[in-house]
N, C-alpha and C positions, 0 to 999 in steps of 0.2 A: 504494500500500500504506500510506503514511503517513496518508492520510486515513481509512483503515478502522480503524486501531488508535488508540483514543482513551484507553484506560486500561490499567492493569497486567493486569487480568483478560483483556482482549482480546489482549495480548501473550502471556500464558501459554497461552491457547487456541491462538493461532497457532503458538507453539513446540511445543506438545503435538501438534498436527496434523502439523507437519513431522517430528517425531521418530517418529511412529507410521507414517509412510509407509514402505512396503517399499523396501529397497535392491535395485536390480537392477543388471545389468552396465552398463547405459547410465547410470544415475545414480551408480554408484560412482566414487569418485575416489581416486587414490593419495595425495593430500595431505589427504584428509578425515580429521577426527579419529576415533579409534577409539571404539568403544562404551564406556560406563562399565564399569569392572571389568576391561577388557583392559589388559595391560601390553605396550605396543609399544615396542621399543627401536630407534631409528633410528641406525644407525652411519654415521659420516662416510665419505666416499669416500676410498680410498687415494690418497696423493699420491706418484706415481711419475713420475720424469723420463723423458726420451727414451731413456736407456740402460737403463731398467728398474731404477733404483735409488731408494731412499728416503733422504732426508737428514735429519739432526738435529744439534743442537749440545748437547753435554753440558758441565757445569761442576762443579768441585770445588776448594775452596780457591782458589788463584790459577791453576789450570790450566783451559784451555779446549780441548775436543776437537771437531773437525768429523768427523762419522761418516756414511759411506755404506754401506748394506747392499743386497745383491742376492741372489737365490737362487743357491746354489752348494754347495760341499762342506764349508764350515765353516772356510775359511782366513781368518785374521785378520792384517792388515798394518797396522802403525802407523809413520807417517813413513817409508814405503818399506822397512821392515824387518819380518821375521816376528815374531810375538808372543814366541816363545822367546828371540829375540835381544834385543828391545827391553825386555821385562819378564823379567829373568832369574830373579826370585824366583817360586816356584810360587804364593805367596799372591796376587800381583798378577795372574797368569794365571787363577787361580780366580775372581777378581772379574769378569773379562771373560766367563766362562762362565755366571755366575749368571742373567742375564736369559733366556738361551736355555733353561736348565734349568727355570726357573719357567714359561716359555711352552711347554715341551715341544717345542722346535724345535732341538734339538742337532744340529750338523753340517748344518743346512739353509740357512744363509746365509753368504755371504762378506762380510767386513767390511774396509773400507778407511778408515783414520782418520788424521787429522793432529792431534797433541797438542802444545801449547806452553804454557809458563808453569808455575810451581810445580815440584814434584819428581816422582819416579816414582810415589809413592803417590797424589798428587793427580791425576796424569795418568791413572792406572789407574781411579780413581773417576770422572773426567770421561768417559773412553771408555765405562765401564759405563753412566753416565747417558745418554750419546748413543746407545748401542746400544738401550737401553730405549725411548727416544723414537722412534728410527728404526723399531723393530719396530711401534710403534703406527701410525706413518704408513704403513707397508707393509701391516699387517694390523690394522685398528681393533678387531677382535674380541678381540685379545690384551690389551686394556687391563685387564680385571678381575684376571687373575692377576698382571700386573706391578704394578698398583696395590697389591694385597694384599701383595706382597713388599716394597714400599717402594722400588722401583727408579725411580719417576717423580719422587720428591721430591728436589729439589736439596739436598744437604747443605750448609747455609749456614755451618757452623763454619769460621772463619778464624782466623789467628794474631792474638792480641791485641797491640795496639801498645805500644811502650815508653813509659812515662810519665816525665816530668821528675822529677828528684830521686830516681830509683830506678835500680838497676843493670840490671834487665830490666823486663818488663811488671809483675810483682808483687814481685820480689825487691828487697829494700832493702839498703842498705849495712849492714855490721855495726855494731851499736850499742856505743858505748864509754861506760861510766858515768864514767870519769875520764880 
């Protein structure tokens, strides 16, 4: 074939002939590129372990949460305790439900999470981040609503360090003129 094509015009003619050929069931290939103008979205395969769970790691402030989800009745367990016991404040429990509401999968998955580091607020944000990422590994089609809700972005805000010559990160000692 290389000896037949000697110029760009020959290459254009060869490519035009190849694209004009009809596609049949024998010549069609699953990995073949789609025709121009078609929007084909290829979703990644779900990553599910032998127990039927999807795993993800979530982070917020200094907290890190390891999250496993599996189909179930909507029970959420953090560090071996129920969510009502571990996160006593309703605002923190509401944070955990946000990814499920955005994906319209309320009470569809059981969540088992281990959270460590930081405080309760950081751990709740870390578990929420982990739930969002685990939902995507279980059902890749849920990425657009979770991405639009901002649940996949790791909140990178952390506590500012204390500087020398100051009382806290920005607070200075009281100034005395005399």
